[in-house]
TIMAR-91892 format. One record per residue: residue number from 0; x, z, y negated of N, C-alpha, C, O in turn. Coordinates in Angstrom, 2 decimals. Atoms other than C-alpha are relative to their C-alpha. Layout:
N
atom pos=NUM | n_px=X | n_pz=Z | n_py=Y | ca_px=X | ca_pz=Z | ca_py=Y | c_px=X | c_pz=Z | c_py=Y | o_px=X | o_pz=Z | o_py=Y
...
//
This chain:
89
atom pos=0 | n_px=0.15 | n_pz=-1.32 | n_py=0.58 | ca_px=33.18 | ca_pz=83.68 | ca_py=-77.78 | c_px=0.56 | c_pz=-0.01 | c_py=-1.42 | o_px=1.55 | o_pz=-0.68 | o_py=-1.71
atom pos=1 | n_px=-0.36 | n_pz=-0.12 | n_py=1.41 | ca_px=33.48 | ca_pz=84.51 | ca_py=-81.47 | c_px=1.29 | c_pz=0.81 | c_py=-0.13 | o_px=1.49 | o_pz=1.79 | o_py=0.60
atom pos=2 | n_px=-1.27 | n_pz=-0.70 | n_py=0.21 | ca_px=36.93 | ca_pz=85.62 | ca_py=-82.74 | c_px=-0.22 | c_pz=1.45 | c_py=-0.37 | o_px=0.48 | o_pz=2.34 | o_py=0.13
atom pos=3 | n_px=0.29 | n_pz=-1.38 | n_py=0.40 | ca_px=35.47 | ca_pz=88.70 | ca_py=-84.37 | c_px=-0.46 | c_pz=0.83 | c_py=1.19 | o_px=-0.07 | o_pz=2.00 | o_py=1.32
atom pos=4 | n_px=0.48 | n_pz=-0.70 | n_py=-1.20 | ca_px=33.73 | ca_pz=89.66 | ca_py=-81.13 | c_px=1.16 | c_pz=0.28 | c_py=0.95 | o_px=1.23 | o_pz=1.36 | o_py=1.54
atom pos=5 | n_px=-1.17 | n_pz=-0.18 | n_py=-0.87 | ca_px=36.97 | ca_pz=89.15 | ca_py=-79.16 | c_px=0.87 | c_pz=1.15 | c_py=-0.51 | o_px=1.34 | o_pz=1.98 | o_py=0.26
atom pos=6 | n_px=-0.81 | n_pz=-1.07 | n_py=0.58 | ca_px=38.86 | ca_pz=91.40 | ca_py=-81.57 | c_px=-0.65 | c_pz=1.36 | c_py=0.23 | o_px=0.04 | o_pz=2.32 | o_py=0.59
atom pos=7 | n_px=0.69 | n_pz=-1.28 | n_py=-0.22 | ca_px=36.24 | ca_pz=94.13 | ca_py=-81.32 | c_px=0.12 | c_pz=0.45 | c_py=1.45 | o_px=0.33 | o_pz=1.63 | o_py=1.73
atom pos=8 | n_px=-0.09 | n_pz=-0.34 | n_py=-1.42 | ca_px=36.33 | ca_pz=93.99 | ca_py=-77.54 | c_px=1.43 | c_pz=0.41 | c_py=0.37 | o_px=1.65 | o_pz=1.37 | o_py=1.11
atom pos=9 | n_px=-1.39 | n_pz=-0.29 | n_py=-0.31 | ca_px=40.13 | ca_pz=93.95 | ca_py=-77.40 | c_px=0.45 | c_pz=1.32 | c_py=-0.62 | o_px=1.19 | o_pz=2.09 | o_py=-0.01
atom pos=10 | n_px=-0.44 | n_pz=-1.21 | n_py=0.70 | ca_px=40.57 | ca_pz=96.73 | ca_py=-79.94 | c_px=-0.93 | c_pz=1.19 | c_py=0.20 | o_px=-0.76 | o_pz=2.23 | o_py=-0.43
atom pos=11 | n_px=0.94 | n_pz=-1.09 | n_py=-0.24 | ca_px=37.73 | ca_pz=98.86 | ca_py=-78.64 | c_px=0.73 | c_pz=1.18 | c_py=0.64 | o_px=1.67 | o_pz=0.99 | o_py=1.40
atom pos=12 | n_px=-0.60 | n_pz=-1.21 | n_py=-0.53 | ca_px=38.63 | ca_pz=102.46 | ca_py=-77.79 | c_px=-0.20 | c_pz=0.05 | c_py=1.51 | o_px=-1.30 | o_pz=-0.17 | o_py=2.01
atom pos=13 | n_px=0.05 | n_pz=-0.11 | n_py=-1.46 | ca_px=39.46 | ca_pz=102.91 | ca_py=-74.11 | c_px=0.55 | c_pz=1.33 | c_py=0.41 | o_px=1.37 | o_pz=1.92 | o_py=-0.29
atom pos=14 | n_px=-0.47 | n_pz=-1.28 | n_py=-0.52 | ca_px=40.04 | ca_pz=106.00 | ca_py=-72.07 | c_px=1.41 | c_pz=-0.17 | c_py=0.56 | o_px=1.69 | o_pz=-1.14 | o_py=1.27
atom pos=15 | n_px=-1.39 | n_pz=0.07 | n_py=-0.48 | ca_px=43.73 | ca_pz=106.70 | ca_py=-71.36 | c_px=0.03 | c_pz=0.26 | c_py=1.50 | o_px=-0.80 | o_pz=1.01 | o_py=2.01
atom pos=16 | n_px=-0.11 | n_pz=-0.23 | n_py=-1.43 | ca_px=44.81 | ca_pz=106.58 | ca_py=-67.71 | c_px=0.36 | c_pz=1.45 | c_py=0.30 | o_px=0.91 | o_pz=2.15 | o_py=-0.55
atom pos=17 | n_px=-0.28 | n_pz=-1.39 | n_py=-0.40 | ca_px=45.13 | ca_pz=109.86 | ca_py=-65.82 | c_px=1.50 | c_pz=0.28 | c_py=-0.09 | o_px=2.30 | o_pz=-0.52 | o_py=0.38
atom pos=18 | n_px=-1.40 | n_pz=-0.40 | n_py=0.10 | ca_px=48.40 | ca_pz=111.68 | ca_py=-66.61 | c_px=0.76 | c_pz=-0.64 | c_py=-1.15 | o_px=1.96 | o_pz=-0.42 | o_py=-1.29
atom pos=19 | n_px=-0.66 | n_pz=0.70 | n_py=1.10 | ca_px=49.14 | ca_pz=109.56 | ca_py=-69.67 | c_px=0.63 | c_pz=0.99 | c_py=-1.00 | o_px=1.79 | o_pz=0.83 | o_py=-1.38
atom pos=20 | n_px=-0.49 | n_pz=-0.98 | n_py=0.97 | ca_px=49.50 | ca_pz=112.52 | ca_py=-72.04 | c_px=1.21 | c_pz=0.75 | c_py=0.54 | o_px=2.17 | o_pz=1.00 | o_py=-0.18
atom pos=21 | n_px=-1.14 | n_pz=-0.71 | n_py=-0.61 | ca_px=51.79 | ca_pz=114.34 | ca_py=-69.59 | c_px=1.25 | c_pz=-0.88 | c_py=0.01 | o_px=2.35 | o_pz=-0.40 | o_py=-0.26
atom pos=22 | n_px=-1.15 | n_pz=0.91 | n_py=-0.01 | ca_px=54.01 | ca_pz=111.27 | ca_py=-69.25 | c_px=0.60 | c_pz=-0.16 | c_py=-1.39 | o_px=1.82 | o_pz=-0.20 | o_py=-1.55
atom pos=23 | n_px=-0.48 | n_pz=0.14 | n_py=1.38 | ca_px=54.22 | ca_pz=110.87 | ca_py=-73.03 | c_px=0.76 | c_pz=1.27 | c_py=-0.42 | o_px=1.83 | o_pz=1.18 | o_py=-1.02
atom pos=24 | n_px=-0.66 | n_pz=-1.25 | n_py=0.38 | ca_px=55.09 | ca_pz=114.54 | ca_py=-73.53 | c_px=1.34 | c_pz=0.16 | c_py=0.71 | o_px=2.30 | o_pz=0.63 | o_py=0.10
atom pos=25 | n_px=-1.26 | n_pz=-0.09 | n_py=-0.74 | ca_px=57.77 | ca_pz=114.41 | ca_py=-70.83 | c_px=1.03 | c_pz=-0.96 | c_py=-0.60 | o_px=2.21 | o_pz=-0.62 | o_py=-0.73
atom pos=26 | n_px=-0.90 | n_pz=0.99 | n_py=0.60 | ca_px=59.25 | ca_pz=111.29 | ca_py=-72.39 | c_px=0.55 | c_pz=0.52 | c_py=-1.34 | o_px=1.74 | o_pz=0.35 | o_py=-1.62
atom pos=27 | n_px=-0.47 | n_pz=-0.51 | n_py=1.28 | ca_px=59.42 | ca_pz=112.95 | ca_py=-75.82 | c_px=0.98 | c_pz=1.16 | c_py=0.20 | o_px=1.92 | o_pz=1.31 | o_py=-0.59
atom pos=28 | n_px=-0.94 | n_pz=-1.10 | n_py=-0.26 | ca_px=61.13 | ca_pz=116.02 | ca_py=-74.34 | c_px=1.36 | c_pz=-0.54 | c_py=0.42 | o_px=2.38 | o_pz=-0.03 | o_py=-0.04
atom pos=29 | n_px=-1.29 | n_pz=0.55 | n_py=-0.43 | ca_px=63.82 | ca_pz=113.92 | ca_py=-72.64 | c_px=0.69 | c_pz=-0.74 | c_py=-1.13 | o_px=1.91 | o_pz=-0.69 | o_py=-1.24
atom pos=30 | n_px=-0.59 | n_pz=0.70 | n_py=1.13 | ca_px=64.34 | ca_pz=111.81 | ca_py=-75.76 | c_px=0.55 | c_pz=0.99 | c_py=-1.02 | o_px=1.58 | o_pz=0.73 | o_py=-1.64
atom pos=31 | n_px=-0.48 | n_pz=-1.01 | n_py=0.95 | ca_px=64.69 | ca_pz=114.93 | ca_py=-77.92 | c_px=1.35 | c_pz=0.55 | c_py=0.46 | o_px=2.21 | o_pz=0.84 | o_py=-0.36
atom pos=32 | n_px=-1.28 | n_pz=-0.51 | n_py=-0.52 | ca_px=67.49 | ca_pz=116.15 | ca_py=-75.64 | c_px=1.11 | c_pz=-1.02 | c_py=-0.16 | o_px=2.25 | o_pz=-0.65 | o_py=-0.44
atom pos=33 | n_px=-1.05 | n_pz=1.02 | n_py=0.08 | ca_px=69.35 | ca_pz=112.83 | ca_py=-75.71 | c_px=0.30 | c_pz=-0.41 | c_py=-1.43 | o_px=1.30 | o_pz=-1.08 | o_py=-1.67
atom pos=34 | n_px=-0.26 | n_pz=0.37 | n_py=1.39 | ca_px=69.08 | ca_pz=112.41 | ca_py=-79.48 | c_px=1.18 | c_pz=0.73 | c_py=-0.59 | o_px=1.78 | o_pz=0.24 | o_py=-1.55
atom pos=35 | n_px=-1.13 | n_pz=-0.73 | n_py=0.56 | ca_px=71.76 | ca_pz=115.01 | ca_py=-80.09 | c_px=1.31 | c_pz=-0.72 | c_py=0.28 | o_px=2.28 | o_pz=-0.53 | o_py=-0.46
atom pos=36 | n_px=-1.24 | n_pz=0.69 | n_py=-0.35 | ca_px=74.37 | ca_pz=112.79 | ca_py=-78.43 | c_px=0.44 | c_pz=-0.97 | c_py=-1.10 | o_px=1.60 | o_pz=-0.91 | o_py=-1.50
atom pos=37 | n_px=-0.45 | n_pz=0.87 | n_py=1.08 | ca_px=74.41 | ca_pz=110.06 | ca_py=-81.13 | c_px=0.43 | c_pz=0.79 | c_py=-1.24 | o_px=1.36 | o_pz=0.39 | o_py=-1.93
atom pos=38 | n_px=-0.37 | n_pz=-0.84 | n_py=1.13 | ca_px=74.55 | ca_pz=112.81 | ca_py=-83.77 | c_px=1.41 | c_pz=0.53 | c_py=0.21 | o_px=2.22 | o_pz=0.55 | o_py=-0.72
atom pos=39 | n_px=-1.34 | n_pz=-0.52 | n_py=-0.29 | ca_px=77.59 | ca_pz=114.30 | ca_py=-82.04 | c_px=1.04 | c_pz=-1.11 | c_py=-0.13 | o_px=2.15 | o_pz=-0.88 | o_py=-0.62
atom pos=40 | n_px=-0.92 | n_pz=1.12 | n_py=0.13 | ca_px=79.20 | ca_pz=110.86 | ca_py=-81.87 | c_px=0.26 | c_pz=-0.32 | c_py=-1.47 | o_px=1.38 | o_pz=-0.66 | o_py=-1.85
atom pos=41 | n_px=-0.16 | n_pz=0.26 | n_py=1.43 | ca_px=78.59 | ca_pz=110.40 | ca_py=-85.58 | c_px=0.95 | c_pz=1.02 | c_py=-0.63 | o_px=1.79 | o_pz=0.66 | o_py=-1.45
atom pos=42 | n_px=-0.90 | n_pz=-1.04 | n_py=0.52 | ca_px=80.30 | ca_pz=113.72 | ca_py=-86.34 | c_px=1.42 | c_pz=-0.26 | c_py=0.48 | o_px=2.37 | o_pz=-0.14 | o_py=-0.30
atom pos=43 | n_px=-1.34 | n_pz=0.28 | n_py=-0.53 | ca_px=83.21 | ca_pz=112.82 | ca_py=-84.06 | c_px=0.63 | c_pz=-1.19 | c_py=-0.74 | o_px=1.82 | o_pz=-1.16 | o_py=-1.05
atom pos=44 | n_px=-0.51 | n_pz=1.16 | n_py=0.72 | ca_px=83.56 | ca_pz=109.45 | ca_py=-85.79 | c_px=0.42 | c_pz=0.39 | c_py=-1.42 | o_px=1.45 | o_pz=-0.07 | o_py=-1.91
atom pos=45 | n_px=-0.33 | n_pz=-0.43 | n_py=1.36 | ca_px=83.52 | ca_pz=111.11 | ca_py=-89.22 | c_px=1.31 | c_pz=0.81 | c_py=0.00 | o_px=2.13 | o_pz=0.65 | o_py=-0.91
atom pos=46 | n_px=-1.23 | n_pz=-0.79 | n_py=-0.10 | ca_px=86.24 | ca_pz=113.55 | ca_py=-88.12 | c_px=1.20 | c_pz=-0.93 | c_py=0.20 | o_px=2.24 | o_pz=-0.74 | o_py=-0.43
atom pos=47 | n_px=-1.10 | n_pz=0.94 | n_py=-0.23 | ca_px=88.38 | ca_pz=110.69 | ca_py=-86.83 | c_px=0.34 | c_pz=-0.80 | c_py=-1.26 | o_px=1.51 | o_pz=-1.06 | o_py=-1.53
atom pos=48 | n_px=-0.25 | n_pz=0.73 | n_py=1.24 | ca_px=87.95 | ca_pz=108.78 | ca_py=-90.08 | c_px=0.77 | c_pz=0.89 | c_py=-0.98 | o_px=1.71 | o_pz=0.43 | o_py=-1.64
atom pos=49 | n_px=-0.70 | n_pz=-0.93 | n_py=0.90 | ca_px=89.02 | ca_pz=111.86 | ca_py=-92.05 | c_px=1.44 | c_pz=0.20 | c_py=0.45 | o_px=2.37 | o_pz=0.19 | o_py=-0.37
atom pos=50 | n_px=-1.35 | n_pz=-0.18 | n_py=-0.51 | ca_px=92.01 | ca_pz=112.42 | ca_py=-89.79 | c_px=0.82 | c_pz=-1.27 | c_py=-0.22 | o_px=1.99 | o_pz=-1.20 | o_py=-0.59
atom pos=51 | n_px=-0.69 | n_pz=1.27 | n_py=0.23 | ca_px=92.91 | ca_pz=108.74 | ca_py=-90.00 | c_px=0.41 | c_pz=-0.14 | c_py=-1.45 | o_px=1.51 | o_pz=-0.61 | o_py=-1.75
atom pos=52 | n_px=-0.33 | n_pz=0.03 | n_py=1.42 | ca_px=92.76 | ca_pz=108.97 | ca_py=-93.77 | c_px=1.15 | c_pz=0.94 | c_py=-0.31 | o_px=2.01 | o_pz=0.63 | o_py=-1.13
atom pos=53 | n_px=-1.09 | n_pz=-0.95 | n_py=0.18 | ca_px=95.01 | ca_pz=112.02 | ca_py=-93.61 | c_px=1.32 | c_pz=-0.57 | c_py=0.48 | o_px=2.35 | o_pz=-0.43 | o_py=-0.18
atom pos=54 | n_px=-1.22 | n_pz=0.62 | n_py=-0.52 | ca_px=97.51 | ca_pz=110.18 | ca_py=-91.45 | c_px=0.47 | c_pz=-1.12 | c_py=-0.89 | o_px=1.67 | o_pz=-1.33 | o_py=-1.06
atom pos=55 | n_px=-0.37 | n_pz=1.07 | n_py=0.91 | ca_px=97.40 | ca_pz=107.26 | ca_py=-93.83 | c_px=0.72 | c_pz=0.57 | c_py=-1.21 | o_px=1.71 | o_pz=0.01 | o_py=-1.68
atom pos=56 | n_px=-0.65 | n_pz=-0.63 | n_py=1.15 | ca_px=98.27 | ca_pz=109.60 | ca_py=-96.70 | c_px=1.39 | c_pz=0.49 | c_py=0.36 | o_px=2.32 | o_pz=0.35 | o_py=-0.43
atom pos=57 | n_px=-1.31 | n_pz=-0.46 | n_py=-0.44 | ca_px=101.12 | ca_pz=111.12 | ca_py=-94.70 | c_px=0.95 | c_pz=-1.18 | c_py=0.13 | o_px=2.11 | o_pz=-1.11 | o_py=-0.29
atom pos=58 | n_px=-0.83 | n_pz=1.20 | n_py=-0.15 | ca_px=102.41 | ca_pz=107.65 | ca_py=-93.86 | c_px=0.39 | c_pz=-0.54 | c_py=-1.36 | o_px=1.54 | o_pz=-0.92 | o_py=-1.57
atom pos=59 | n_px=-0.27 | n_pz=0.48 | n_py=1.35 | ca_px=102.13 | ca_pz=106.60 | ca_py=-97.49 | c_px=1.02 | c_pz=0.91 | c_py=-0.68 | o_px=1.93 | o_pz=0.42 | o_py=-1.35
atom pos=60 | n_px=-0.95 | n_pz=-0.94 | n_py=0.60 | ca_px=103.95 | ca_pz=109.75 | ca_py=-98.63 | c_px=1.39 | c_pz=-0.20 | c_py=0.59 | o_px=2.39 | o_pz=-0.11 | o_py=-0.12
atom pos=61 | n_px=-1.28 | n_pz=0.25 | n_py=-0.64 | ca_px=106.69 | ca_pz=109.04 | ca_py=-96.10 | c_px=0.67 | c_pz=-1.24 | c_py=-0.56 | o_px=1.88 | o_pz=-1.26 | o_py=-0.79
atom pos=62 | n_px=-0.57 | n_pz=1.22 | n_py=0.58 | ca_px=107.13 | ca_pz=105.53 | ca_py=-97.45 | c_px=0.48 | c_pz=0.22 | c_py=-1.42 | o_px=1.52 | o_pz=-0.29 | o_py=-1.83
atom pos=63 | n_px=-0.41 | n_pz=-0.29 | n_py=1.37 | ca_px=107.25 | ca_pz=106.82 | ca_py=-101.01 | c_px=1.27 | c_pz=0.84 | c_py=-0.03 | o_px=2.15 | o_pz=0.62 | o_py=-0.87
atom pos=64 | n_px=-1.20 | n_pz=-0.82 | n_py=-0.09 | ca_px=109.84 | ca_pz=109.44 | ca_py=-100.03 | c_px=1.21 | c_pz=-0.87 | c_py=0.37 | o_px=2.29 | o_pz=-0.73 | o_py=-0.20
atom pos=65 | n_px=-1.08 | n_pz=0.90 | n_py=-0.40 | ca_px=111.92 | ca_pz=106.78 | ca_py=-98.31 | c_px=0.46 | c_pz=-0.86 | c_py=-1.19 | o_px=1.65 | o_pz=-1.06 | o_py=-1.39
atom pos=66 | n_px=-0.32 | n_pz=0.80 | n_py=1.17 | ca_px=111.75 | ca_pz=104.63 | ca_py=-101.44 | c_px=0.76 | c_pz=0.84 | c_py=-1.03 | o_px=1.74 | o_pz=0.37 | o_py=-1.61
atom pos=67 | n_px=-0.67 | n_pz=-0.89 | n_py=0.96 | ca_px=112.73 | ca_pz=107.58 | ca_py=-103.65 | c_px=1.42 | c_pz=0.31 | c_py=0.45 | o_px=2.34 | o_pz=0.37 | o_py=-0.37
atom pos=68 | n_px=-1.35 | n_pz=-0.28 | n_py=-0.51 | ca_px=115.69 | ca_pz=108.37 | ca_py=-101.39 | c_px=0.91 | c_pz=-1.22 | c_py=-0.16 | o_px=2.10 | o_pz=-1.06 | o_py=-0.47
atom pos=69 | n_px=-0.80 | n_pz=1.21 | n_py=0.21 | ca_px=116.87 | ca_pz=104.75 | ca_py=-101.56 | c_px=0.45 | c_pz=-0.11 | c_py=-1.46 | o_px=1.60 | o_pz=-0.43 | o_py=-1.74
atom pos=70 | n_px=-0.32 | n_pz=0.07 | n_py=1.42 | ca_px=116.70 | ca_pz=104.83 | ca_py=-105.36 | c_px=1.06 | c_pz=1.05 | c_py=-0.35 | o_px=2.04 | o_pz=0.75 | o_py=-1.03
atom pos=71 | n_px=-0.97 | n_pz=-1.07 | n_py=0.28 | ca_px=118.52 | ca_pz=108.17 | ca_py=-105.51 | c_px=1.36 | c_pz=-0.35 | c_py=0.59 | o_px=2.39 | o_pz=-0.12 | o_py=-0.05
atom pos=72 | n_px=-1.26 | n_pz=0.37 | n_py=-0.63 | ca_px=121.16 | ca_pz=106.89 | ca_py=-103.09 | c_px=0.72 | c_pz=-1.07 | c_py=-0.81 | o_px=1.94 | o_pz=-1.01 | o_py=-0.98
atom pos=73 | n_px=-0.65 | n_pz=1.05 | n_py=0.79 | ca_px=121.78 | ca_pz=103.79 | ca_py=-105.18 | c_px=0.53 | c_pz=0.56 | c_py=-1.32 | o_px=1.59 | o_pz=0.12 | o_py=-1.79
atom pos=74 | n_px=-0.46 | n_pz=-0.61 | n_py=1.25 | ca_px=122.07 | ca_pz=105.91 | ca_py=-108.34 | c_px=1.26 | c_pz=0.84 | c_py=0.25 | o_px=2.19 | o_pz=0.83 | o_py=-0.55
atom pos=75 | n_px=-1.20 | n_pz=-0.78 | n_py=-0.34 | ca_px=124.54 | ca_pz=108.24 | ca_py=-106.63 | c_px=1.18 | c_pz=-0.92 | c_py=0.25 | o_px=2.29 | o_pz=-0.64 | o_py=-0.19
atom pos=76 | n_px=-1.07 | n_pz=0.98 | n_py=-0.23 | ca_px=126.55 | ca_pz=105.23 | ca_py=-105.44 | c_px=0.54 | c_pz=-0.54 | c_py=-1.33 | o_px=1.75 | o_pz=-0.68 | o_py=-1.50
atom pos=77 | n_px=-0.40 | n_pz=0.51 | n_py=1.30 | ca_px=126.59 | ca_pz=103.89 | ca_py=-109.00 | c_px=0.81 | c_pz=1.05 | c_py=-0.76 | o_px=1.83 | o_pz=0.73 | o_py=-1.39
atom pos=78 | n_px=-0.71 | n_pz=-1.09 | n_py=0.69 | ca_px=127.65 | ca_pz=107.29 | ca_py=-110.39 | c_px=1.39 | c_pz=0.19 | c_py=0.61 | o_px=2.36 | o_pz=0.39 | o_py=-0.11
atom pos=79 | n_px=-1.31 | n_pz=-0.14 | n_py=-0.65 | ca_px=130.45 | ca_pz=107.55 | ca_py=-107.78 | c_px=0.93 | c_pz=-1.15 | c_py=-0.41 | o_px=2.12 | o_pz=-0.94 | o_py=-0.65
atom pos=80 | n_px=-0.80 | n_pz=1.18 | n_py=0.38 | ca_px=131.63 | ca_pz=104.04 | ca_py=-108.64 | c_px=0.54 | c_pz=0.17 | c_py=-1.42 | o_px=1.72 | o_pz=-0.09 | o_py=-1.68
atom pos=81 | n_px=-0.42 | n_pz=-0.19 | n_py=1.40 | ca_px=131.72 | ca_pz=104.83 | ca_py=-112.38 | c_px=1.02 | c_pz=1.14 | c_py=-0.09 | o_px=2.00 | o_pz=1.04 | o_py=-0.83
atom pos=82 | n_px=-0.93 | n_pz=-1.14 | n_py=0.04 | ca_px=133.45 | ca_pz=108.17 | ca_py=-111.76 | c_px=1.37 | c_pz=-0.42 | c_py=0.54 | o_px=2.40 | o_pz=-0.03 | o_py=0.00
atom pos=83 | n_px=-1.29 | n_pz=0.43 | n_py=-0.55 | ca_px=136.11 | ca_pz=106.52 | ca_py=-109.60 | c_px=0.70 | c_pz=-0.94 | c_py=-0.97 | o_px=1.93 | o_pz=-0.94 | o_py=-1.04
atom pos=84 | n_px=-0.61 | n_pz=0.87 | n_py=0.99 | ca_px=136.68 | ca_pz=103.90 | ca_py=-112.32 | c_px=0.64 | c_pz=0.81 | c_py=-1.12 | o_px=1.71 | o_pz=0.47 | o_py=-1.61
atom pos=85 | n_px=-0.53 | n_pz=-0.84 | n_py=1.06 | ca_px=137.18 | ca_pz=106.65 | ca_py=-114.89 | c_px=1.29 | c_pz=0.68 | c_py=0.45 | o_px=2.25 | o_pz=0.74 | o_py=-0.31
atom pos=86 | n_px=-1.18 | n_pz=-0.72 | n_py=-0.50 | ca_px=139.68 | ca_pz=108.55 | ca_py=-112.71 | c_px=1.13 | c_pz=-0.93 | c_py=0.37 | o_px=2.29 | o_pz=-0.51 | o_py=0.36
atom pos=87 | n_px=-1.02 | n_pz=0.96 | n_py=-0.39 | ca_px=141.55 | ca_pz=105.43 | ca_py=-111.63 | c_px=0.76 | c_pz=-0.46 | c_py=-1.24 | o_px=1.96 | o_pz=-0.74 | o_py=-1.13
atom pos=88 | n_px=-0.64 | n_pz=0.48 | n_py=1.21 | ca_px=142.35 | ca_pz=104.38 | ca_py=-115.22 | c_px=1.04 | c_pz=0.94 | c_py=-0.38 | o_px=1.72 | o_pz=0.73 | o_py=-1.38
//
């Protein structure tokens, strides 16, 4: 058989089986209902990323505060040391 003839026969229009359209429509209805779930997961993931970023900023601010307190403490210690040297003389 000729390749062109085989293609025409294979690709020829055929009648759909009984109930095909109903099955397709039912499938699209169930898929439309389940598509909202990934969207909700995407929103939940975005919220978690934002919250995680917020916690990271809080953690970073805490570390910066701790560093600032250490510096201030060392400066106060230095000032106390100098003041005691002045009063001891």
